N, CA, C and O atoms as a printed pandas DataFrame, in Angstrom:
     atom_number atom_name residue_name chain_id  residue_number  x_coord  y_coord  z_coord
0              1         N          MET        A               1   98.074   89.505   79.483
1              2        CA          MET        A               1   98.021   90.416   80.595
2              3         C          MET        A               1   97.825   91.860   80.115
3              4         O          MET        A               1   96.998   92.600   80.648
4              5         N          LYS        A               2   98.593   92.234   79.114
5              6        CA          LYS        A               2   98.482   93.591   78.587
6              7         C          LYS        A               2   97.092   93.821   78.000
7              8         O          LYS        A               2   96.496   94.880   78.194
8              9         N          GLU        A               3   96.584   92.832   77.287
9             10        CA          GLU        A               3   95.260   92.950   76.677
10            11         C          GLU        A               3   94.173   93.045   77.739
11            12         O          GLU        A               3   93.219   93.808   77.590
12            13         N          LEU        A               4   94.318   92.270   78.810
13            14        CA          LEU        A               4   93.346   92.300   79.902
14            15         C          LEU        A               4   93.317   93.684   80.551
15            16         O          LEU        A               4   92.245   94.255   80.751
16            17         N          LEU        A               5   94.484   94.216   80.875
17            18        CA          LEU        A               5   94.554   95.541   81.500
18            19         C          LEU        A               5   94.006   96.613   80.563
19            20         O          LEU        A               5   93.312   97.530   81.002
20            21         N          ASP        A               6   94.320   96.498   79.272
21            22        CA          ASP        A               6   93.825   97.451   78.284
22            23         C          ASP        A               6   92.299   97.427   78.227
23            24         O          ASP        A               6   91.659   98.479   78.222
24            25         N          TYR        A               7   91.726   96.246   78.186
25            26        CA          TYR        A               7   90.267   96.094   78.128
26            27         C          TYR        A               7   89.604   96.696   79.370
27            28         O          TYR        A               7   88.627   97.438   79.263
28            29         N          LEU        A               8   90.136   96.375   80.531
29            30        CA          LEU        A               8   89.548   96.863   81.780
30            31         C          LEU        A               8   89.685   98.380   81.905
31            32         O          LEU        A               8   88.739   99.057   82.307
32            33         N          ALA        A               9   90.853   98.912   81.565
33            34        CA          ALA        A               9   91.080  100.359   81.690
34            35         C          ALA        A               9   90.188  101.132   80.732
35            36         O          ALA        A               9   89.620  102.158   81.107
36            37         N          ARG        A              10   90.056  100.650   79.491
37            38        CA          ARG        A              10   89.205  101.343   78.516
38            39         C          ARG        A              10   87.742  101.337   78.941
39            40         O          ARG        A              10   87.008  102.274   78.627
40            41         N          ALA        A              11   87.308  100.306   79.644
41            42        CA          ALA        A              11   85.924  100.236   80.113
42            43         C          ALA        A              11   85.664  101.225   81.253
43            44         O          ALA        A              11   84.524  101.639   81.466
44            45         N          LEU        A              12   86.703  101.601   81.976
45            46        CA          LEU        A              12   86.539  102.480   83.139
46            47         C          LEU        A              12   86.560  103.968   82.807
47            48         O          LEU        A              12   85.904  104.757   83.487
48            49         N          VAL        A              13   87.290  104.357   81.790
49            50        CA          VAL        A              13   87.575  105.777   81.564
50            51         C          VAL        A              13   86.621  106.435   80.566
51            52         O          VAL        A              13   85.913  105.758   79.820
52            53         N          ASP        A              14   86.620  107.775   80.572
53            54        CA          ASP        A              14   85.818  108.559   79.629
54            55         C          ASP        A              14   86.559  108.795   78.310
55            56         O          ASP        A              14   85.934  109.068   77.285
56            57         N          HIS        A              15   87.885  108.692   78.338
57            58        CA          HIS        A              15   88.719  108.916   77.151
58            59         C          HIS        A              15   89.485  107.631   76.821
59            60         O          HIS        A              15   90.689  107.562   77.069
60            61         N          PRO        A              16   88.818  106.616   76.269
61            62        CA          PRO        A              16   89.489  105.331   76.033
62            63         C          PRO        A              16   90.611  105.401   75.005
63            64         O          PRO        A              16   91.490  104.539   75.001
64            65         N          ASP        A              17   90.600  106.408   74.134
65            66        CA          ASP        A              17   91.666  106.522   73.138
66            67         C          ASP        A              17   92.995  106.962   73.761
67            68         O          ASP        A              17   94.052  106.792   73.153
68            69         N          ASP        A              18   92.942  107.520   74.957
69            70        CA          ASP        A              18   94.155  107.990   75.621
70            71         C          ASP        A              18   94.806  106.937   76.523
71            72         O          ASP        A              18   95.807  107.225   77.179
72            73         N          VAL        A              19   94.256  105.734   76.564
73            74        CA          VAL        A              19   94.832  104.674   77.384
74            75         C          VAL        A              19   96.076  104.132   76.686
75            76         O          VAL        A              19   96.027  103.731   75.523
76            77         N          GLN        A              20   97.188  104.128   77.413
77            78        CA          GLN        A              20   98.449  103.594   76.894
78            79         C          GLN        A              20   99.037  102.657   77.930
79            80         O          GLN        A              20   99.057  102.958   79.123
80            81         N          ILE        A              21   99.517  101.515   77.455
81            82        CA          ILE        A              21  100.133  100.547   78.355
82            83         C          ILE        A              21  101.497  100.178   77.802
83            84         O          ILE        A              21  101.626   99.749   76.655
84            85         N          GLU        A              22  102.503  100.350   78.631
85            86        CA          GLU        A              22  103.857   99.949   78.261
86            87         C          GLU        A              22  104.216   98.722   79.088
87            88         O          GLU        A              22  104.001   98.688   80.300
88            89         N          MET        A              23  104.763   97.725   78.420
89            90        CA          MET        A              23  105.078   96.461   79.087
90            91         C          MET        A              23  106.591   96.285   79.126
91            92         O          MET        A              23  107.251   96.272   78.086
92            93         N          ILE        A              24  107.136   96.149   80.334
93            94        CA          ILE        A              24  108.561   95.908   80.528
94            95         C          ILE        A              24  108.681   94.485   81.067
95            96         O          ILE        A              24  108.227   94.180   82.170
96            97         N          GLU        A              25  109.298   93.629   80.270
97            98        CA          GLU        A              25  109.304   92.206   80.612
98            99         C          GLU        A              25  110.693   91.755   81.038
99           100         O          GLU        A              25  111.691   92.047   80.380
100          101         N          GLY        A              26  110.734   91.043   82.143
101          102        CA          GLY        A              26  111.961   90.417   82.622
102          103         C          GLY        A              26  111.815   88.905   82.531
103          104         O          GLY        A              26  110.885   88.405   81.898
104          105         N          GLU        A              27  112.724   88.185   83.156
105          106        CA          GLU        A              27  112.668   86.722   83.109
106          107         C          GLU        A              27  111.436   86.178   83.819
107          108         O          GLU        A              27  110.698   85.358   83.272
108          109         N          ARG        A              28  111.226   86.640   85.034
109          110        CA          ARG        A              28  110.122   86.100   85.832
110          111         C          ARG        A              28  109.075   87.139   86.200
111          112         O          ARG        A              28  108.085   86.817   86.858
112          113         N          SER        A              29  109.282   88.367   85.788
113          114        CA          SER        A              29  108.322   89.403   86.162
114          115         C          SER        A              29  108.024   90.321   84.979
115          116         O          SER        A              29  108.799   90.429   84.029
116          117         N          VAL        A              30  106.876   90.972   85.077
117          118        CA          VAL        A              30  106.417   91.900   84.051
118          119         C          VAL        A              30  105.925   93.158   84.757
119          120         O          VAL        A              30  105.177   93.080   85.731
120          121         N          ILE        A              31  106.347   94.311   84.260
121          122        CA          ILE        A              31  105.854   95.586   84.785
122          123         C          ILE        A              31  104.980   96.202   83.708
123          124         O          ILE        A              31  105.421   96.401   82.576
124          125         N          LEU        A              32  103.750   96.501   84.063
125          126        CA          LEU        A              32  102.810   97.139   83.148
126          127         C          LEU        A              32  102.583   98.567   83.619
127          128         O          LEU        A              32  102.073   98.794   84.716
128          129         N          GLN        A              33  102.961   99.523   82.788
129          130        CA          GLN        A              33  102.791  100.929   83.127
130          131         C          GLN        A              33  101.555  101.451   82.401
131          132         O          GLN        A              33  101.523  101.509   81.172
132          133         N          LEU        A              34  100.550  101.825   83.167
133          134        CA          LEU        A              34   99.281  102.301   82.627
134          135         C          LEU        A              34   99.238  103.822   82.665
135          136         O          LEU        A              34   99.433  104.434   83.715
136          137         N          ARG        A              35   98.980  104.425   81.508
137          138        CA          ARG        A              35   98.814  105.875   81.411
138          139         C          ARG        A              35   97.412  106.157   80.867
139          140         O          ARG        A              35   96.973  105.548   79.891
140          141         N          VAL        A              36   96.724  107.089   81.519
141          142        CA          VAL        A              36   95.388  107.485   81.079
142          143         C          VAL        A              36   95.327  109.009   81.015
143          144         O          VAL        A              36   96.243  109.695   81.468
144          145         N          HIS        A              37   94.253  109.522   80.455
145          146        CA          HIS        A              37   94.016  110.965   80.385
146          147         C          HIS        A              37   93.991  111.513   81.823
147          148         O          HIS        A              37   93.467  110.852   82.720
148          149         N          PRO        A              38   94.544  112.697   82.049
149          150        CA          PRO        A              38   94.574  113.256   83.410
150          151         C          PRO        A              38   93.198  113.339   84.085
151          152         O          PRO        A              38   93.106  113.228   85.308
152          153         N          ASP        A              39   92.140  113.532   83.309
153          154        CA          ASP        A              39   90.803  113.591   83.903
154          155         C          ASP        A              39   90.321  112.227   84.386
155          156         O          ASP        A              39   89.400  112.154   85.199
156          157         N          ASP        A              40   90.925  111.151   83.901
157          158        CA          ASP        A              40   90.475  109.794   84.221
158          159         C          ASP        A              40   91.291  109.108   85.305
159          160         O          ASP        A              40   90.990  107.974   85.679
160          161         N          ILE        A              41   92.308  109.769   85.811
161          162        CA          ILE        A              41   93.164  109.158   86.835
162          163         C          ILE        A              41   92.350  108.703   88.047
163          164         O          ILE        A              41   92.556  107.602   88.558
164          165         N          GLY        A              42   91.442  109.534   88.498
165          166        CA          GLY        A              42   90.625  109.193   89.662
166          167         C          GLY        A              42   89.732  107.992   89.427
167          168         O          GLY        A              42   89.472  107.223   90.352
168          169         N          LYS        A              43   89.262  107.819   88.208
169          170        CA          LYS        A              43   88.401  106.673   87.891
170          171         C          LYS        A              43   89.191  105.374   87.907
171          172         O          LYS        A              43   88.663  104.326   88.280
172          173         N          VAL        A              44   90.433  105.440   87.508
173          174        CA          VAL        A              44   91.260  104.232   87.483
174          175         C          VAL        A              44   91.741  103.873   88.890
175          176         O          VAL        A              44   91.894  102.695   89.216
176          177         N          ILE        A              45   91.978  104.883   89.715
177          178        CA          ILE        A              45   92.438  104.607   91.082
178          179         C          ILE        A              45   91.265  104.247   91.984
179          180         O          ILE        A              45   91.360  103.305   92.771
180          181         N          GLY        A              46   90.166  104.981   91.883
181          182        CA          GLY        A              46   88.991  104.680   92.698
182          183         C          GLY        A              46   89.113  105.203   94.116
183          184         O          GLY        A              46   90.158  105.709   94.525
184          185         N          LYS        A              47   88.027  105.072   94.853
185          186        CA          LYS        A              47   88.022  105.515   96.246
186          187         C          LYS        A              47   88.946  104.634   97.065
187          188         O          LYS        A              47   88.826  103.409   97.070
188          189         N          GLN        A              48   89.870  105.283   97.755
189          190        CA          GLN        A              48   90.858  104.614   98.597
190          191         C          GLN        A              48   91.651  103.565   97.822
191          192         O          GLN        A              48   92.166  102.619   98.418
192          193         N          GLY        A              49   91.756  103.717   96.508
193          194        CA          GLY        A              49   92.564  102.824   95.698
194          195         C          GLY        A              49   91.962  101.453   95.437
195          196         O          GLY        A              49   92.673  100.522   95.057
196          197         N          ARG        A              50   90.675  101.325   95.636
197          198        CA          ARG        A              50   90.039  100.009   95.498
198          199         C          ARG        A              50   90.040   99.499   94.060
199          200         O          ARG        A              50   90.286   98.315   93.829
200          201         N          ILE        A              51   89.771  100.364   93.099
201          202        CA          ILE        A              51   89.746   99.932   91.698
202          203         C          ILE        A              51   91.162   99.584   91.245
203          204         O          ILE        A              51   91.361   98.588   90.550
204          205         N          ALA        A              52   92.135  100.387   91.629
205          206        CA          ALA        A              52   93.534  100.102   91.280
206          207         C          ALA        A              52   93.954   98.754   91.860
207          208         O          ALA        A              52   94.626   97.970   91.192
208          209         N          GLN        A              53   93.562   98.490   93.091
209          210        CA          GLN        A              53   93.904   97.213   93.721
210          211         C          GLN        A              53   93.224   96.050   93.015
211          212         O          GLN        A              53   93.824   94.986   92.861
212          213         N          ALA        A              54   91.983   96.236   92.586
213          214        CA          ALA        A              54   91.272   95.185   91.854
214          215         C          ALA        A              54   91.944   94.919   90.509
215          216         O          ALA        A              54   92.075   93.764   90.105
216          217         N          LEU        A              55   92.368   95.966   89.815
217          218        CA          LEU        A              55   93.084   95.803   88.549
218          219         C          LEU        A              55   94.379   95.024   88.767
219          220         O          LEU        A              55   94.707   94.122   87.996
220          221         N          ARG        A              56   95.104   95.376   89.811
221          222        CA          ARG        A              56   96.367   94.676   90.103
222          223         C          ARG        A              56   96.117   93.209   90.423
223          224         O          ARG        A              56   96.883   92.343   90.000
224          225         N          THR        A              57   95.064   92.925   91.159
225          226        CA          THR        A              57   94.745   91.541   91.516
226          227         C          THR        A              57   94.404   90.713   90.283
227          228         O          THR        A              57   94.873   89.583   90.152
228          229         N          LEU        A              58   93.599   91.256   89.382
229          230        CA          LEU        A              58   93.231   90.529   88.172
230          231         C          LEU        A              58   94.433   90.274   87.265
231          232         O          LEU        A              58   94.595   89.175   86.734
232          233         N          VAL        A              59   95.264   91.282   87.092
233          234        CA          VAL        A              59   96.438   91.128   86.230
234          235         C          VAL        A              59   97.433   90.150   86.860
235          236         O          VAL        A              59   98.057   89.352   86.160
236          237         N          LYS        A              60   97.571   90.219   88.164
237          238        CA          LYS        A              60   98.488   89.299   88.851
238          239         C          LYS        A              60   98.013   87.851   88.730
239          240         O          LYS        A              60   98.825   86.938   88.581
240          241         N          ALA        A              61   96.707   87.646   88.793
241          242        CA          ALA        A              61   96.161   86.292   88.631
242          243         C          ALA        A              61   96.421   85.767   87.223
243          244         O          ALA        A              61   96.760   84.595   87.051
244          245         N          ALA        A              62   96.267   86.619   86.220
245          246        CA          ALA        A              62   96.539   86.216   84.837
246          247         C          ALA        A              62   98.027   85.909   84.657
247          248         O          ALA        A              62   98.386   84.975   83.939
248          249         N          ALA        A              63   98.880   86.680   85.297
249          250        CA          ALA        A              63  100.325   86.465   85.179
250          251         C          ALA        A              63  100.746   85.175   85.877
251          252         O          ALA        A              63  101.634   84.470   85.397
252          253         N          THR        A              64  100.123   84.872   86.986
253          254        CA          THR        A              64  100.449   83.662   87.726
254          255         C          THR        A              64  100.165   82.420   86.890
255          256         O          THR        A              64  100.895   81.432   86.976
256          257         N          LYS        A              65   99.115   82.463   86.086
257          258        CA          LYS        A              65   98.811   81.341   85.196
258          259         C          LYS        A              65   99.934   81.106   84.195
259          260         O          LYS        A              65  100.138   79.982   83.736
260          261         N          GLN        A              66  100.665   82.173   83.856
261          262        CA          GLN        A              66  101.778   82.067   82.914
262          263         C          GLN        A              66  103.117   81.886   83.628
263          264         O          GLN        A              66  104.172   81.875   82.993
264          265         N          GLY        A              67  103.067   81.748   84.940
265          266        CA          GLY        A              67  104.279   81.537   85.705
266          267         C          GLY        A              67  105.124   82.784   85.902
267          268         O          GLY        A              67  106.341   82.693   86.064
268          269         N          LYS        A              68  104.483   83.951   85.889
269          270        CA          LYS        A              68  105.207   85.221   86.052
270          271         C          LYS        A              68  104.595   86.026   87.174
271          272         O          LYS        A              68  103.505   85.723   87.659
272          273         N          ASN        A              69  105.315   87.058   87.579
273          274        CA          ASN        A              69  104.827   88.005   88.574
274          275         C          ASN        A              69  104.562   89.322   87.857
275          276         O          ASN        A              69  105.419   89.797   87.111
276          277         N          ALA        A              70  103.402   89.918   88.068
277          278        CA          ALA        A              70  103.046   91.151   87.376
278          279         C          ALA        A              70  102.912   92.309   88.366
279          280         O          ALA        A              70  102.387   92.157   89.469
280          281         N          ILE        A              71  103.401   93.460   87.934
281          282        CA          ILE        A              71  103.292   94.687   88.720
282          283         C          ILE        A              71  102.608   95.722   87.822
283          284         O          ILE        A              71  103.032   95.951   86.689
284          285         N          VAL        A              72  101.552   96.340   88.340
285          286        CA          VAL        A              72  100.847   97.375   87.575
286          287         C          VAL        A              72  101.158   98.732   88.211
287          288         O          VAL        A              72  100.913   98.951   89.397
288          289         N          GLU        A              73  101.700   99.629   87.399
289          290        CA          GLU        A              73  101.987  100.996   87.842
290          291         C          GLU        A              73  101.038  101.934   87.112
291          292         O          GLU        A              73  100.881  101.830   85.895
292          293         N          ILE        A              74  100.408  102.840   87.833
293          294        CA          ILE        A              74   99.518  103.817   87.232
294          295         C          ILE        A              74  100.255  105.154   87.211
295          296         O          ILE        A              74  100.557  105.732   88.255
296          297         N          LEU        A              75  100.535  105.626   86.008
297          298        CA          LEU        A              75  101.316  106.852   85.836
298          299         C          LEU        A              75  100.440  107.960   85.280
299          300         O          LEU        A              75   99.437  107.709   84.612
300          301         N          ASP        A              76  100.841  109.191   85.569
301          302        CA          ASP        A              76  100.098  110.323   85.015
302          303         C          ASP        A              76  100.922  111.065   83.996
303          304         O          ASP        A              76  100.456  112.050   83.424
């Protein structure tokens, strides 16, 4: 899940070296905190949050295969 989010986020942004993902894992859930360069926040969120929602959907699908629930937080 972390690798998937990392790959997708780096493909979207202009500053791929500034992408950081912190993973907080519980028994049945995982929280992925995504941090990007301040100039790239809009690219990761997208118009009306569509790209952010697509990222969350993909990561959640990958987590479901592993029997977990995933939450993606986009932080600045």
